[in-house]
Biopython code that builds the backbone (N, CA, C, O; Angstrom):
import numpy as np
from Bio.PDB.StructureBuilder import StructureBuilder

atoms = [
    (1, "MET", "N", (26.907, -16.147, -1.237)),
    (1, "MET", "CA", (27.448, -17.495, -1.334)),
    (1, "MET", "C", (26.953, -18.152, -2.629)),
    (1, "MET", "O", (25.777, -18.053, -2.980)),
    (2, "SER", "N", (27.858, -18.813, -3.317)),
    (2, "SER", "CA", (27.522, -19.491, -4.575)),
    (2, "SER", "C", (26.662, -20.725, -4.327)),
    (2, "SER", "O", (26.770, -21.386, -3.294)),
    (3, "LYS", "N", (25.821, -21.011, -5.285)),
    (3, "LYS", "CA", (25.061, -22.260, -5.218)),
    (3, "LYS", "C", (25.997, -23.424, -5.500)),
    (3, "LYS", "O", (27.006, -23.272, -6.188)),
    (4, "LEU", "N", (25.654, -24.584, -4.963)),
    (4, "LEU", "CA", (26.412, -25.812, -5.199)),
    (4, "LEU", "C", (25.515, -26.826, -5.896)),
    (4, "LEU", "O", (24.306, -26.871, -5.665)),
    (5, "TYR", "N", (26.126, -27.639, -6.754)),
    (5, "TYR", "CA", (25.383, -28.626, -7.529)),
    (5, "TYR", "C", (26.021, -29.998, -7.362)),
    (5, "TYR", "O", (27.242, -30.140, -7.430)),
    (6, "GLY", "N", (25.187, -30.998, -7.146)),
    (6, "GLY", "CA", (25.667, -32.357, -6.924)),
    (6, "GLY", "C", (25.603, -33.216, -8.170)),
    (6, "GLY", "O", (24.715, -33.063, -9.009)),
    (7, "TRP", "N", (26.559, -34.119, -8.274)),
    (7, "TRP", "CA", (26.674, -35.057, -9.386)),
    (7, "TRP", "C", (26.989, -36.429, -8.819)),
    (7, "TRP", "O", (27.580, -36.549, -7.746)),
    (8, "TYR", "N", (26.592, -37.463, -9.547)),
    (8, "TYR", "CA", (26.923, -38.823, -9.114)),
    (8, "TYR", "C", (27.469, -39.618, -10.293)),
    (8, "TYR", "O", (26.915, -39.589, -11.392)),
    (9, "SER", "N", (28.565, -40.328, -10.044)),
    (9, "SER", "CA", (29.158, -41.234, -11.023)),
    (9, "SER", "C", (29.364, -42.582, -10.343)),
    (9, "SER", "O", (30.137, -42.687, -9.390)),
    (10, "ALA", "N", (28.683, -43.602, -10.822)),
    (10, "ALA", "CA", (28.858, -44.946, -10.261)),
    (10, "ALA", "C", (30.292, -45.429, -10.482)),
    (10, "ALA", "O", (30.864, -46.100, -9.623)),
    (11, "LYS", "N", (30.866, -45.088, -11.631)),
    (11, "LYS", "CA", (32.245, -45.501, -11.913)),
    (11, "LYS", "C", (33.221, -44.830, -10.950)),
    (11, "LYS", "O", (34.165, -45.467, -10.483)),
    (12, "GLU", "N", (33.003, -43.549, -10.651)),
    (12, "GLU", "CA", (33.877, -42.848, -9.713)),
    (12, "GLU", "C", (33.736, -43.431, -8.313)),
    (12, "GLU", "O", (34.735, -43.641, -7.624)),
    (13, "ALA", "N", (32.501, -43.693, -7.888)),
    (13, "ALA", "CA", (32.274, -44.273, -6.564)),
    (13, "ALA", "C", (32.977, -45.621, -6.448)),
    (13, "ALA", "O", (33.612, -45.908, -5.433)),
    (14, "ALA", "N", (32.864, -46.450, -7.486)),
    (14, "ALA", "CA", (33.511, -47.766, -7.475)),
    (14, "ALA", "C", (35.028, -47.628, -7.474)),
    (14, "ALA", "O", (35.728, -48.394, -6.812)),
    (15, "HIS", "N", (35.530, -46.650, -8.218)),
    (15, "HIS", "CA", (36.979, -46.430, -8.281)),
    (15, "HIS", "C", (37.546, -46.153, -6.900)),
    (15, "HIS", "O", (38.517, -46.793, -6.496)),
    (16, "TRP", "N", (36.964, -45.216, -6.169)),
    (16, "TRP", "CA", (37.502, -44.854, -4.859)),
    (16, "TRP", "C", (37.209, -45.918, -3.807)),
    (16, "TRP", "O", (37.946, -46.030, -2.828)),
    (17, "THR", "N", (36.153, -46.695, -3.989)),
    (17, "THR", "CA", (35.834, -47.757, -3.048)),
    (17, "THR", "C", (36.815, -48.919, -3.183)),
    (17, "THR", "O", (37.213, -49.520, -2.185)),
    (18, "LYS", "N", (37.205, -49.234, -4.422)),
    (18, "LYS", "CA", (38.081, -50.371, -4.675)),
    (18, "LYS", "C", (39.565, -50.049, -4.553)),
    (18, "LYS", "O", (40.388, -50.956, -4.426)),
    (19, "LEU", "N", (39.909, -48.774, -4.589)),
    (19, "LEU", "CA", (41.310, -48.379, -4.567)),
    (19, "LEU", "C", (41.956, -48.812, -3.262)),
    (19, "LEU", "O", (41.486, -48.451, -2.183)),
    (20, "ASP", "N", (43.012, -49.571, -3.355)),
    (20, "ASP", "CA", (43.686, -49.986, -2.125)),
    (20, "ASP", "C", (45.007, -49.251, -1.965)),
    (20, "ASP", "O", (45.424, -48.497, -2.843)),
    (21, "LYS", "N", (45.653, -49.480, -0.837)),
    (21, "LYS", "CA", (46.857, -48.715, -0.534)),
    (21, "LYS", "C", (47.962, -48.932, -1.553)),
    (21, "LYS", "O", (48.765, -48.028, -1.786)),
    (22, "TYR", "N", (48.023, -50.095, -2.159)),
    (22, "TYR", "CA", (49.094, -50.349, -3.126)),
    (22, "TYR", "C", (48.845, -49.590, -4.421)),
    (22, "TYR", "O", (49.780, -49.046, -5.007)),
    (23, "GLU", "N", (47.610, -49.549, -4.869)),
    (23, "GLU", "CA", (47.283, -48.782, -6.074)),
    (23, "GLU", "C", (47.516, -47.294, -5.825)),
    (23, "GLU", "O", (48.096, -46.600, -6.661)),
    (24, "TYR", "N", (47.062, -46.814, -4.677)),
    (24, "TYR", "CA", (47.213, -45.395, -4.386)),
    (24, "TYR", "C", (48.684, -45.032, -4.229)),
    (24, "TYR", "O", (49.122, -43.988, -4.713)),
    (25, "ALA", "N", (49.441, -45.881, -3.563)),
    (25, "ALA", "CA", (50.860, -45.611, -3.345)),
    (25, "ALA", "C", (51.614, -45.520, -4.659)),
    (25, "ALA", "O", (52.654, -44.864, -4.730)),
    (26, "SER", "N", (51.107, -46.168, -5.705)),
    (26, "SER", "CA", (51.805, -46.128, -6.982)),
    (26, "SER", "C", (51.793, -44.733, -7.595)),
    (26, "SER", "O", (52.657, -44.427, -8.417)),
    (27, "PHE", "N", (50.830, -43.865, -7.218)),
    (27, "PHE", "CA", (50.846, -42.521, -7.785)),
    (27, "PHE", "C", (50.915, -41.424, -6.737)),
    (27, "PHE", "O", (51.017, -40.250, -7.093)),
    (28, "ASN", "N", (50.863, -41.766, -5.464)),
    (28, "ASN", "CA", (51.013, -40.763, -4.415)),
    (28, "ASN", "C", (51.209, -41.477, -3.081)),
    (28, "ASN", "O", (50.330, -42.213, -2.632)),
    (29, "THR", "N", (52.333, -41.265, -2.465)),
    (29, "THR", "CA", (52.613, -41.961, -1.212)),
    (29, "THR", "C", (52.174, -41.169, 0.018)),
    (29, "THR", "O", (52.354, -41.636, 1.142)),
    (30, "ASP", "N", (51.609, -39.997, -0.173)),
    (30, "ASP", "CA", (51.197, -39.147, 0.949)),
    (30, "ASP", "C", (49.824, -39.529, 1.479)),
    (30, "ASP", "O", (48.813, -39.241, 0.839)),
    (31, "CYS", "N", (49.775, -40.158, 2.610)),
    (31, "CYS", "CA", (48.527, -40.365, 3.357)),
    (31, "CYS", "C", (47.369, -40.877, 2.498)),
    (31, "CYS", "O", (46.360, -40.191, 2.331)),
    (32, "PHE", "N", (47.520, -42.075, 1.960)),
    (32, "PHE", "CA", (46.498, -42.606, 1.044)),
    (32, "PHE", "C", (45.140, -42.787, 1.709)),
    (32, "PHE", "O", (44.112, -42.609, 1.056)),
    (33, "GLU", "N", (45.114, -43.135, 2.991)),
    (33, "GLU", "CA", (43.819, -43.318, 3.649)),
    (33, "GLU", "C", (43.016, -42.026, 3.657)),
    (33, "GLU", "O", (41.815, -42.041, 3.386)),
    (34, "GLN", "N", (43.666, -40.911, 3.962)),
    (34, "GLN", "CA", (42.954, -39.632, 3.994)),
    (34, "GLN", "C", (42.502, -39.242, 2.603)),
    (34, "GLN", "O", (41.387, -38.746, 2.443)),
    (35, "LYS", "N", (43.330, -39.450, 1.590)),
    (35, "LYS", "CA", (42.958, -39.087, 0.227)),
    (35, "LYS", "C", (41.754, -39.900, -0.230)),
    (35, "LYS", "O", (40.831, -39.354, -0.834)),
    (36, "ILE", "N", (41.756, -41.195, 0.052)),
    (36, "ILE", "CA", (40.627, -42.031, -0.332)),
    (36, "ILE", "C", (39.361, -41.558, 0.395)),
    (36, "ILE", "O", (38.295, -41.473, -0.214)),
    (37, "ALA", "N", (39.472, -41.256, 1.673)),
    (37, "ALA", "CA", (38.314, -40.756, 2.421)),
    (37, "ALA", "C", (37.829, -39.429, 1.836)),
    (37, "ALA", "O", (36.624, -39.190, 1.753)),
    (38, "ASP", "N", (38.766, -38.566, 1.429)),
    (38, "ASP", "CA", (38.391, -37.278, 0.848)),
    (38, "ASP", "C", (37.658, -37.447, -0.480)),
    (38, "ASP", "O", (36.829, -36.608, -0.833)),
    (39, "GLN", "N", (37.945, -38.504, -1.212)),
    (39, "GLN", "CA", (37.367, -38.706, -2.535)),
    (39, "GLN", "C", (36.158, -39.637, -2.532)),
    (39, "GLN", "O", (35.522, -39.830, -3.568)),
    (40, "ALA", "N", (35.843, -40.204, -1.395)),
    (40, "ALA", "CA", (34.713, -41.132, -1.305)),
    (40, "ALA", "C", (33.402, -40.396, -1.554)),
    (40, "ALA", "O", (33.330, -39.178, -1.391)),
    (41, "PRO", "N", (32.367, -41.132, -1.947)),
    (41, "PRO", "CA", (31.047, -40.495, -2.064)),
    (41, "PRO", "C", (30.646, -39.832, -0.747)),
    (41, "PRO", "O", (31.023, -40.296, 0.329)),
    (42, "VAL", "N", (29.894, -38.762, -0.838)),
    (42, "VAL", "CA", (29.469, -38.020, 0.345)),
    (42, "VAL", "C", (27.971, -37.767, 0.290)),
    (42, "VAL", "O", (27.339, -37.847, -0.763)),
    (43, "ILE", "N", (27.436, -37.463, 1.445)),
    (43, "ILE", "CA", (26.009, -37.148, 1.564)),
    (43, "ILE", "C", (25.861, -35.634, 1.725)),
    (43, "ILE", "O", (26.514, -35.016, 2.566)),
    (44, "TYR", "N", (24.989, -35.052, 0.900)),
    (44, "TYR", "CA", (24.619, -33.644, 0.990)),
    (44, "TYR", "C", (23.105, -33.580, 1.111)),
    (44, "TYR", "O", (22.406, -34.528, 0.752)),
    (45, "THR", "N", (22.601, -32.464, 1.616)),
    (45, "THR", "CA", (21.151, -32.248, 1.594)),
    (45, "THR", "C", (20.795, -31.341, 0.423)),
    (45, "THR", "O", (21.572, -30.478, 0.014)),
    (46, "THR", "N", (19.603, -31.565, -0.097)),
    (46, "THR", "CA", (19.052, -30.714, -1.150)),
    (46, "THR", "C", (18.303, -29.557, -0.472)),
    (46, "THR", "O", (18.137, -29.575, 0.748)),
    (47, "PRO", "N", (17.854, -28.566, -1.223)),
    (47, "PRO", "CA", (17.126, -27.452, -0.608)),
    (47, "PRO", "C", (15.887, -27.878, 0.190)),
    (47, "PRO", "O", (15.489, -27.184, 1.125)),
    (48, "ASP", "N", (15.272, -29.019, -0.173)),
    (48, "ASP", "CA", (14.093, -29.470, 0.584)),
    (48, "ASP", "C", (14.446, -30.384, 1.763)),
    (48, "ASP", "O", (13.555, -30.906, 2.433)),
    (49, "GLY", "N", (15.760, -30.578, 2.017)),
    (49, "GLY", "CA", (16.198, -31.366, 3.166)),
    (49, "GLY", "C", (16.457, -32.832, 2.887)),
    (49, "GLY", "O", (16.871, -33.561, 3.789)),
    (50, "THR", "N", (16.224, -33.286, 1.662)),
    (50, "THR", "CA", (16.478, -34.675, 1.286)),
    (50, "THR", "C", (17.982, -34.938, 1.254)),
    (50, "THR", "O", (18.742, -34.135, 0.713)),
    (51, "GLU", "N", (18.409, -36.053, 1.827)),
    (51, "GLU", "CA", (19.820, -36.433, 1.767)),
    (51, "GLU", "C", (20.081, -37.226, 0.490)),
    (51, "GLU", "O", (19.357, -38.169, 0.171)),
    (52, "ILE", "N", (21.135, -36.827, -0.242)),
    (52, "ILE", "CA", (21.504, -37.536, -1.466)),
    (52, "ILE", "C", (23.001, -37.832, -1.452)),
    (52, "ILE", "O", (23.787, -37.124, -0.823)),
    (53, "CYS", "N", (23.372, -38.893, -2.159)),
    (53, "CYS", "CA", (24.766, -39.305, -2.270)),
    (53, "CYS", "C", (25.355, -38.684, -3.534)),
    (53, "CYS", "O", (24.798, -38.838, -4.621)),
    (54, "VAL", "N", (26.470, -37.989, -3.395)),
    (54, "VAL", "CA", (27.133, -37.370, -4.542)),
    (54, "VAL", "C", (28.606, -37.782, -4.578)),
    (54, "VAL", "O", (29.198, -38.112, -3.551)),
    (55, "THR", "N", (29.176, -37.754, -5.769)),
    (55, "THR", "CA", (30.614, -38.003, -5.901)),
    (55, "THR", "C", (31.368, -36.745, -6.311)),
    (55, "THR", "O", (32.594, -36.696, -6.204)),
    (56, "GLU", "N", (30.656, -35.736, -6.775)),
    (56, "GLU", "CA", (31.255, -34.451, -7.147)),
    (56, "GLU", "C", (30.299, -33.334, -6.785)),
    (56, "GLU", "O", (29.080, -33.495, -6.845)),
    (57, "VAL", "N", (30.871, -32.191, -6.407)),
    (57, "VAL", "CA", (30.095, -30.979, -6.166)),
    (57, "VAL", "C", (30.758, -29.865, -6.965)),
    (57, "VAL", "O", (31.975, -29.686, -6.906)),
    (58, "THR", "N", (29.948, -29.116, -7.715)),
    (58, "THR", "CA", (30.468, -28.012, -8.518)),
    (58, "THR", "C", (29.729, -26.729, -8.180)),
    (58, "THR", "O", (28.690, -26.753, -7.520)),
    (59, "THR", "N", (30.275, -25.611, -8.638)),
    (59, "THR", "CA", (29.614, -24.320, -8.415)),
    (59, "THR", "C", (28.808, -23.881, -9.626)),
    (59, "THR", "O", (28.221, -22.799, -9.620)),
    (60, "THR", "N", (28.771, -24.708, -10.665)),
    (60, "THR", "CA", (27.946, -24.430, -11.835)),
    (60, "THR", "C", (27.160, -25.695, -12.185)),
    (60, "THR", "O", (27.592, -26.801, -11.860)),
    (61, "PRO", "N", (26.013, -25.539, -12.844)),
    (61, "PRO", "CA", (25.219, -26.724, -13.197)),
    (61, "PRO", "C", (25.719, -27.424, -14.464)),
    (61, "PRO", "O", (24.995, -28.225, -15.057)),
    (62, "GLU", "N", (26.944, -27.127, -14.874)),
    (62, "GLU", "CA", (27.543, -27.811, -16.018)),
    (62, "GLU", "C", (28.777, -28.567, -15.552)),
    (62, "GLU", "O", (29.583, -28.037, -14.788)),
    (63, "MET", "N", (28.924, -29.807, -16.012)),
    (63, "MET", "CA", (30.123, -30.586, -15.705)),
    (63, "MET", "C", (31.132, -30.285, -16.801)),
    (63, "MET", "O", (30.911, -30.612, -17.967)),
    (64, "LYS", "N", (32.242, -29.658, -16.420)),
    (64, "LYS", "CA", (33.247, -29.264, -17.408)),
    (64, "LYS", "C", (34.056, -30.455, -17.917)),
    (64, "LYS", "O", (34.386, -30.518, -19.102)),
    (65, "VAL", "N", (34.373, -31.382, -17.048)),
    (65, "VAL", "CA", (35.145, -32.567, -17.438)),
    (65, "VAL", "C", (34.480, -33.793, -16.822)),
    (65, "VAL", "O", (34.320, -33.870, -15.604)),
    (66, "ASP", "N", (34.097, -34.740, -17.653)),
    (66, "ASP", "CA", (33.470, -35.983, -17.183)),
    (66, "ASP", "C", (34.488, -37.108, -17.352)),
    (66, "ASP", "O", (34.458, -37.846, -18.336)),
    (67, "MET", "N", (35.389, -37.226, -16.378)),
    (67, "MET", "CA", (36.478, -38.206, -16.465)),
    (67, "MET", "C", (35.976, -39.647, -16.503)),
    (67, "MET", "O", (36.631, -40.512, -17.085)),
    (68, "PHE", "N", (34.839, -39.913, -15.898)),
    (68, "PHE", "CA", (34.358, -41.285, -15.796)),
    (68, "PHE", "C", (33.290, -41.622, -16.844)),
    (68, "PHE", "O", (32.975, -42.795, -17.043)),
    (69, "GLY", "N", (32.741, -40.627, -17.503)),
    (69, "GLY", "CA", (31.805, -40.859, -18.594)),
    (69, "GLY", "C", (30.379, -41.198, -18.197)),
    (69, "GLY", "O", (29.562, -41.522, -19.059)),
    (70, "ASP", "N", (30.063, -41.129, -16.902)),
    (70, "ASP", "CA", (28.702, -41.510, -16.502)),
    (70, "ASP", "C", (28.092, -40.577, -15.451)),
    (70, "ASP", "O", (27.195, -40.986, -14.714)),
    (71, "PHE", "N", (28.564, -39.340, -15.374)),
    (71, "PHE", "CA", (28.025, -38.416, -14.382)),
    (71, "PHE", "C", (26.552, -38.128, -14.632)),
    (71, "PHE", "O", (26.119, -37.935, -15.768)),
    (72, "VAL", "N", (25.797, -38.104, -13.544)),
    (72, "VAL", "CA", (24.375, -37.762, -13.580)),
    (72, "VAL", "C", (24.196, -36.514, -12.721)),
    (72, "VAL", "O", (24.640, -36.476, -11.574)),
    (73, "PHE", "N", (23.552, -35.503, -13.272)),
    (73, "PHE", "CA", (23.291, -34.267, -12.551)),
    (73, "PHE", "C", (22.165, -34.497, -11.554)),
    (73, "PHE", "O", (21.094, -34.975, -11.925)),
    (74, "LEU", "N", (22.402, -34.158, -10.284)),
    (74, "LEU", "CA", (21.406, -34.381, -9.236)),
    (74, "LEU", "C", (20.716, -33.102, -8.778)),
    (74, "LEU", "O", (19.732, -33.159, -8.041)),
    (75, "GLY", "N", (21.219, -31.957, -9.205)),
    (75, "GLY", "CA", (20.593, -30.694, -8.835)),
    (75, "GLY", "C", (21.336, -29.973, -7.726)),
    (75, "GLY", "O", (22.462, -30.323, -7.372)),
    (76, "GLU", "N", (20.679, -28.962, -7.191)),
    (76, "GLU", "CA", (21.293, -28.129, -6.165)),
    (76, "GLU", "C", (21.433, -28.890, -4.846)),
    (76, "GLU", "O", (20.543, -29.638, -4.441)),
    (77, "VAL", "N", (22.570, -28.678, -4.190)),
    (77, "VAL", "CA", (22.794, -29.207, -2.850)),
    (77, "VAL", "C", (23.146, -28.026, -1.948)),
    (77, "VAL", "O", (23.684, -27.020, -2.410)),
    (78, "VAL", "N", (22.838, -28.161, -0.663)),
    (78, "VAL", "CA", (23.044, -27.003, 0.211)),
    (78, "VAL", "C", (23.950, -27.255, 1.415)),
    (78, "VAL", "O", (24.575, -26.324, 1.923)),
    (79, "LYS", "N", (24.027, -28.496, 1.872)),
    (79, "LYS", "CA", (24.790, -28.722, 3.098)),
    (79, "LYS", "C", (25.445, -30.090, 3.091)),
    (79, "LYS", "O", (24.796, -31.102, 2.823)),
    (80, "PHE", "N", (26.753, -30.112, 3.392)),
    (80, "PHE", "CA", (27.470, -31.367, 3.565)),
    (80, "PHE", "C", (26.980, -32.034, 4.842)),
    (80, "PHE", "O", (26.825, -31.372, 5.868)),
    (81, "VAL", "N", (26.732, -33.353, 4.786)),
    (81, "VAL", "CA", (26.263, -34.091, 5.957)),
    (81, "VAL", "C", (27.361, -35.016, 6.487)),
    (81, "VAL", "O", (27.744, -34.934, 7.655)),
    (82, "ARG", "N", (27.866, -35.903, 5.610)),
    (82, "ARG", "CA", (28.895, -36.848, 6.049)),
    (82, "ARG", "C", (29.546, -37.512, 4.838)),
    (82, "ARG", "O", (28.994, -37.527, 3.738)),
    (83, "SER", "N", (30.725, -38.053, 5.074)),
    (83, "SER", "CA", (31.434, -38.808, 4.048)),
    (83, "SER", "C", (31.129, -40.284, 4.217)),
    (83, "SER", "O", (30.914, -40.751, 5.335)),
    (84, "LEU", "N", (31.108, -41.010, 3.131)),
    (84, "LEU", "CA", (30.907, -42.458, 3.199)),
    (84, "LEU", "C", (32.238, -43.206, 3.177)),
    (84, "LEU", "O", (32.263, -44.436, 3.129)),
    (85, "GLY", "N", (33.340, -42.461, 3.210)),
    (85, "GLY", "CA", (34.678, -43.071, 3.151)),
    (85, "GLY", "C", (35.224, -43.420, 4.500)),
    (85, "GLY", "O", (36.336, -43.938, 4.601)),
]
sb = StructureBuilder()
sb.init_structure("model")
sb.init_model(0)
sb.init_chain("A")
sb.init_seg("    ")
for serial, (resi, resn, name, xyz) in enumerate(atoms, 1):
    if name == "N":
        sb.init_residue(resn, " ", resi, " ")
    sb.init_atom(name, np.array(xyz, "f"), 0.0, 1.0, " ", f" {name:<3s}", serial, name[0])
structure = sb.get_structure()
């Protein structure tokens, strides 16, 4: 199994938190509530069991595209706990 790495972007978290049904409907009319929940910040555990909030999870420790310009690398994550959406 590949290692997973967590990242956090305050701009991304704010984007998905503030996005309302009218904004989402303007670019996708399919089930906006589920999409917003899928993109909301989530809680993962680190290898030592600490719960951390992440907005992206990757399979490499490099961020290939930083769409929001403020991603912070949080390190390895091992288990999804819950969504905040």
